[in-house]
C-alpha positions in Angstrom: -5.1 0.7 36.8 -3.5 1.4 33.5 -4.3 4.6 31.6 -4.9 3.8 28.0 -5.3 6.3 25.2 -9.0 7.4 25.2 -10.1 8.8 21.8 -12.7 11.4 21.4 -15.7 9.2 20.4 -17.7 12.3 19.2 -15.1 13.0 16.6 -14.5 9.4 15.5 -16.7 6.6 16.9 -14.9 4.0 14.7 -11.5 4.7 16.3 -9.3 1.6 16.7 -8.5 2.6 20.3 -12.1 2.5 21.5 -12.5 0.4 24.7 -15.5 -1.3 26.3 -16.6 -1.1 29.9 -14.0 -3.7 30.9 -11.2 -1.6 29.3 -10.8 -4.1 26.4 -10.2 -3.0 22.9 -13.5 -3.1 20.9 -11.8 -3.3 17.6 -9.2 -5.8 18.7 -9.2 -7.6 15.4 -8.0 -4.3 13.7 -4.7 -4.6 15.6 -4.4 -8.4 15.6 -4.9 -8.6 11.8 -1.7 -6.5 11.4 1.6 -8.2 10.9 4.4 -7.2 13.2 6.0 -4.8 10.8 2.8 -2.9 10.2 2.1 -2.7 13.9 5.5 -1.3 14.6 5.0 1.4 12.0 1.6 2.3 13.4 2.8 2.5 17.0 5.9 4.6 17.5 5.8 6.1 21.0 5.8 5.3 24.7 2.2 6.1 25.2 1.2 3.1 23.1 3.3 0.6 25.2 0.2 -0.5 27.1 -1.5 -1.4 23.8 1.3 -3.7 22.8 1.0 -5.5 26.1 -2.8 -5.7 25.7 -2.3 -7.3 22.3 0.2 -9.7 23.6 2.9 -8.3 21.4 5.4 -7.5 24.2 8.3 -8.6 22.0 7.8 -5.5 20.0 8.2 -3.0 22.9 11.9 -2.6 22.4 11.4 -1.9 18.7 8.6 0.5 19.2 9.5 2.3 22.5 13.2 3.0 21.9 14.8 5.3 24.4 16.9 8.1 23.1 20.4 8.2 24.7 22.0 11.7 24.7 25.7 12.2 25.0 26.9 14.2 28.1 27.7 17.1 25.8 24.0 17.7 24.9 
């Protein structure tokens, strides 16, 4: 089973990452109402890859989850 980001509900009950008992985003419309550019700006690291898949925005994974390539000298 996937491990999604689990926010501290005591600190922020209205967090856009809150999930229900079936592991579905409660505030799904928060994410779906964003255009692609805004979504890319809001999600910038590998930990959020699962959320893009959940939102059916897999085409953004390469933009959001870029891998840093280091030269052999580094």
